[in-house]
N, C-alpha and C positions, 0 to 999 in steps of 0.2 A: 576415413577419420573413423573411430568407431562409434556404432550407432549407440543413442540411449538405451540405458539397462534399467528396467524399475528399480533395482538397487543401488544404482547410482544417483539415483533421485535425492533431492535435497528437502527438507522439510516436508518431508511425505509420511503422512501417517493413517492410521484407523483406529475406531476404538468400537468394540462390536463384543457379540458374544461367542464369535469364533477365533481360533486360533488360524489366522489367514497365510497360509504357505506363501502366498506370492511374497511377504513381508519378510526380512532376513532376521528381525528382533523381535519378540514379545515379551510382554510386563504383564501376569495376571493379576486381576484386581478380584479376589477370591471374596471378599465381601459382598461384591456386588456381581460376580459372575461373568465379568467383562476382561477381553484383553484389551492392551494398548499394543498395536502393531505397529513396527518401524521400519524404514527403509534403513538398508546398513548406513547410508551416511546422514540419517536424524538422528541427532543428540537428544538424551532425553537424562535430566536429574531428578532427584527424589529426595523428599525429607519427610520426618513424618512427627506428632507427639501425642502423647496418650492414643485417641481413638481417630483424630485429625491427621490426614497426611495431603501431601500435592505433588503433583508431578508436572516441570516444566519441559515443554517440549521444543526443540530449536535452539537458538543461540539468544539469551537474557543476559544483559552486563548493567551492571550500575554505573548511572551517569555522575553519581556523586564521588566514584571512586573510592568507595568506603569499604566496599564488600568486593571478595573475588567473585568469579562466578559460579564457583562451586559453592559458597557460603548463601547463594540468593536463598533458595528452598528452605533452608533451616530458617534464615532469618524471616521469612515471609510467616511460616507456620508457626514459629514461638511468639512473633510481636502481633498477631491478629488475636491473638485470645480466643479463637473458636469464632469468629466473626467473619463472614465473608466482605463484608462493606468495608471494614478495615483492612482487611489483605488487598483488595482491589485498590484501595487510596495508597497503602503503602507500595504497590506495583508500580504507580504513576511515574517514578523517579527512575523506572529501569526501561532499558533501549535494547534493539534488536530486531529479530524477528522469530516471534515466538507464540504459544499457545501454552496456558496455565489450567490445570485440570486440578480441582480443589475435590476434597473429600471432607466435609465439615458436617459432624451432627448426623452422620449416616447419609446426607445427601451429598451426590454429585454436582458439580456445576464448573463449566468451561468459559474460560474467557481470552480473547486475542490481546495482541499488541495493541499500540495507540491507533495506527490505521488497517489495522487488518491484513498486514502484508502476508501472512499466512491464512489462506480462504478458511474458515470453517465450516463445512456443510453437515446439515444432519437431518434425520429422519425425523418428521412431524406427525408420523402416525407410531401406533403403539411399538415396533422395533425399535431398539435404541441402537443408534449406529451414527458416527461421528469421524467425517474424514476430510482430508484436505483437498479432494476431488470429490465432486459431486458425480460421477461416473463410478467410482467407488461406493457409494451409498446406494446408487439405484442397482449396482450388480449385484450388492450382498442383500439388500433387501427385493430383489426382483421388482422395482418398479419401473413403468413405463415412462416413455417420452411424452410430456406433457405438449398436446397440440397448441393449446393456450401460448405456452411459452414460445413454442415453433413459429407462430405467426408474428411475435414480437422479434425474435431473432431474424426474421427473413425481411423485417423492415429497418435494417440497419445495416452498416458495414459491420462483417464481426469481429473489427476492432472494438466496437462499442460494447459494451456490458448490457445485461438485462437489467431491469429497474427494481428498486426497492428490494428485497430479500427472496424473490423468485427464482427458480433454477431451471434448467432445462427439462427436469425430470418431475414427474406428481410426487407429492409429496417429499420432496426435498427442498429445504430451503438455506439460505445462507445466514450466518450470524454476523450482523453487521458491527463494525467498532462501535463503542462506547455500551454497549450491551453486553452483558452474560445469558448462559444458557443453563436451564437445570435440567438435566439428562433424562433423569427420571421420569419426566413427564412432559419434556419438552416446551416448557415455559420459557419465555425470553423477557429479561428486564433490563431496562437500560439503569446504569448507574452512572454514566459521565455525559456532558461535562459538569464537575460538581461547582464548578466557581460562579456559574450561571444561577446557581441556587440561594449564593450569597451576592445580594444586589450591591453591596458595599464594595466589593474586590475590584470590580469595572473602574469605579470612579475614584479609588484610593489609589491607583496604580501608577508608579514610575516608571515609565514606558523604557527610559533609557537603562534605568537599574536592573529592568528585567532582562535585557538585551546584554549588559556587560555580564551578568552572573551566567547567564547561557554560554556566554565564550569559554569558560573553565569547564561548564558540563559536555560541549560538544569535543571539545578537546579530550576530555577522559574517554568519550564514547569513539573517538577515533583510536584511540590508543589501546581500549580493548578489543576493538574489531580486528586490528593490526596484530593482536595477539595470537589469533586464531586462524587468520586469512591473508593473503596476498591479495592487497587491493587494487584497482586501477581506476582511474578517473575518466570517465566520457567528458569530453570536453567540445564546446560548440562556438558559437559568438555571441551567447546570450549570458545571462545575468546569473541564472540558477546555476548551471554548471560550473561558472567561473568562482562563483563565492564558495561551492564544495570544494573546487581545487584551491583554494586560497585555505581552506581549513586543513587540507591533507595535506598541503605542502610545507605547513607549519612542524609537522612531525615524520610523514613520512620521507625519509633521505634517498631512498630507492623507488620514489614515486615515478610511475609513467603514465600517460594519458593518450587516449585513441578518438578518432572520431570516423563516424560512418560516412562514406563517401557515397551517398545515395543518389538514386535517378535524378537529373536535372541538376546537380552540381557541377561545377567548374574549378578550375584551378584558383579563380578570383572571388568565388561565393565568399561570403563573411565567413560562414560555419567551415570554409575550410582554412582558409587562409590567416585568419585570426588565432584559431589554435596552435598553428603552429609557429607564428609571430610570439604568442607568450611562452610557448615551450623552448624556443629556441633563446629566448630572452633568459629564462631561467635556466637554463641548459637541462632540461628535462626532456627525455626519450619521447616522442611522438610517434604512434602509429596511425597512418591514413589505411581506413579499411575499407574495401570493395565491397559491396553488396553482394550477397552468394545467395544462389535458390538451392534450398533444399532438395536433397535427394525424395524419390518417393519412399524409399524403405526408411530413411531419417522421419519424415513426415509421419508415416504409419506406426513407427517405434513412440512417437510423442503421442499420438491420438489414442494408442494402446491404453496410455496412462490416465489420458484426461480426458477421452472422448471426442466426439465430434463436434461439430459448430464452433471451431475455432479459428482465429486468423491465421490463415496461411503467412501472411506478412510478418507478422511476429515470430511465428515459428521458423522463417527466413533469418530472422534478426539472430534467433537462438543459435541457429547453424552457423551461421556466420559467425558470431561470437565464439562460439566453442572452436572452430576451426582456427580461430588464431590464438584466442586465450584459455586453453583448456586448463580449469584447475584454478582460476584466478576469479576474485570477487570483485561483483560491479557495486560499484556506489551512484546509485540513483541519485535525484535530485526533486522527485514527485511531490512531497510535501511541500517543499519552499516554493513551488509551483502554484500548488492548488491552495492552500492557508497562508503561505509567507508572503504573496503579493494579491490575495483577494481574486484569484483569475476568475473565479466562475460569478461572484458576487459585485466585483467591482466597487463601485461606491452607490450602487442602487439603492433605492428606499425600499424598504418590507413591503410597499404596496404593489411592487412588480414580482415578488417572489410566488408566481403562480404554478400551477402544474404546466402551463402552456409553455413558460418560460425554461424550465428545467427540463421538460421535453427536447425543446429545441436544443438545450445543450448535451441532450442525451445522444444528438443526432440521429432520432428514431421517428418513424413516419406512422407509426400504427396509434389507434385510438387506445388500444389496451396499453400501451406503455403511460398514455397520459391518466390512464385510470389508475396505474399502480401507481406512479407519481403523486397524486392527489391523494392514496392513499396514505402514501408516507408523509406527505406535509400534513395530514391531519392526524397522526400519530404525534408529531412535534409540538402541534398544536396544543394537543390533548395534555401534554406532557410541560407546557406552560415554558417551551422553548423557542417560540417561534423567534425572538428577538435576535436566535443565532442560527438562523435557517440557514443561510447563504454558507457560512463556514459548516454547519453540520451536513449538509448537501455534499459539500468537498469533501468532507473527511468521510463518511459512509456511505456514498452515492458513487464518488469518482475514486478516490484511493480505496476504499473499502470493497468495490466492485471492479471500477476499471484497471486499477494499478494492481489488486491482489488476482485478478485474471489473467495479466501480463506476468505474474511472478509466478502462478501455477504454471504456466508453460516453461519459464526459464528454469523452475526448479525439475520440472521433468526431463529439460536437458540436462540437469547437472549442474546448472549456476548459481551459485552463491549470490543474491542480489539485496545488497543491504542499503539504508538511508541513514545517514550521520545525524537525522533530525527528527528519528521516530522513538519520541519519548513523550509521554503524556504531560511532564508538565512543562516542557518545551513547547508544545503545540497548543496547550489550553492557555499559555502566558501569551502568545500570539495572538489568541482572539481576544485577548483583552485590550489589543492596539486596533483602533477604528481602522475599516476597511478603507475608507478614504486615503490614511496614510500608507498604509500596506501598497495600495495598487499603486503608489507614489513610491515604491520601493524603501520606505522607510527603513523595513528590517534589513535590507540588502544593502543599502548605502552605510547605515550605522556598522555592521560588521566590516565592510571593506574599509571605513575610514579607521575602524580600531585596528585590524589585524593586518590589512593589507592596500594602502592605500595607493600604493604605486599600481596595482591592478587596473585601477581607473582610467589610466591614459590609455588604454586600447579601448576603441568604440565598440558598442555593444549592438549586435543586430544591425548592420547597416544597411542590408537586402529588405529589410521589412519597411515597406512605404504606408503602412496601414497603421501603426503603431498610435498615432496621434488620435484614432478613433478612441481608444480606452481611455485617453483622459479627459473626455467628456462623457459623462453617464447614458446624457440621452443618445447620444451618437451610439454608444456602445450598445446600447438597449436595441436600436433600430436596426444595427448592423448584425447583431445577432440573429432577431428574425429574419430580415433581409436572407441573410445567408442560408438560414435553416431553410427557406421557401425555395431558395433557387436549389437546393440540394433534395429536396422534396421533388421537385420536378422534374429533375437529371434522375432520381432515382425511379420515378414512376414513367419515365420515358424508355430508360433501360430495360425495365421488368417486361416493356410490351413487346 
């Protein structure tokens, strides 16, 4: 198999004062003396009006199906009337995996998509540098590895992300979802979720109508994704992947599915036999994919793009995927998992939303992680958004850090990884539905009953013997801490 190469990387960019020869494409911003450097496989579109302009990096589509992809930049710049907040509000209808660079009133701003699927790392010092890789920023600016971050990183499995907005490098931070960056001063400002500023919107929302409207939106997203990519659906025995399958099946006549055959699985495992039964029932091709181990040269090629301290397990998955489905776009279900069923917050009262709880959920065993988590919680409280803390942590620290970290690895491997729910209108609407309903699969059940009730005949997660714990918030809380303490003990023993 061909090794990953820098210019085959997806969604990979850097904005700096230098025309970087690593990148195949460059766009010069003469008014700021900066270059947008893009890998060969990374798309970029542009529009301007008078002295204002914007660039969209990546794949950005309209969930309302009123604008073609190439019309979106002109729509944004013409309708925002020179107001950044208006432009960001208008962008809430867009889906995909993208970053938007705005030049408004002589200032430069950058914002990412609803879940931060393309990581945006930036220098918080005087040097202007922004990239989809923290290593690229550190290399460009000659920044050192942060021993503070290394301490945190070494207190967890590398599958887990760093907390809050810190990175592995000094003077490099990540832009969390729901925020924008003012490039010329490295200032960060939150601009979402907007509906929490309007206290009446949550009370007056009709939850069934919210989801009914979204069926058309999600259908539009899938049809647009399919215009630009050949899509494949990962399928397990769980609800999330099956709901993605239900939506994809409505529109993709050549739909194929796959399941990773992980260590410990057997042919009778629910995650193995249920996907095969479903695909057999609907005469859809199903691939059972054995885990492969990435070669040393493959691993090195990936880390040359994204740096060190990354999970070999995730790189092995990328290697396995590209060995089987090279050039096929993956459709993930992480937003449905994190927000759609309130995986993180369950139905816990706000009283338990403390740094100790979120540190446990990050599976990190350092006091520094707890301190960073506490800083994040304090920032949410300062913005009077604490009632949304469980969802915000899921979006900004699970999706915006854990999921985007995996996306960065997949992008370096040349994999397009998309989410059919990655639209701010959809995500913020789900946040209006009480967590106690979401954790009982209110969203899942509504969509299944509306578009694919026949898929409910197959069992969900038959091998999961502890799912009942999630039904009771006190047991869920106790289980979280018990699991964390047991993992911490195993980790300490292993380190000795």
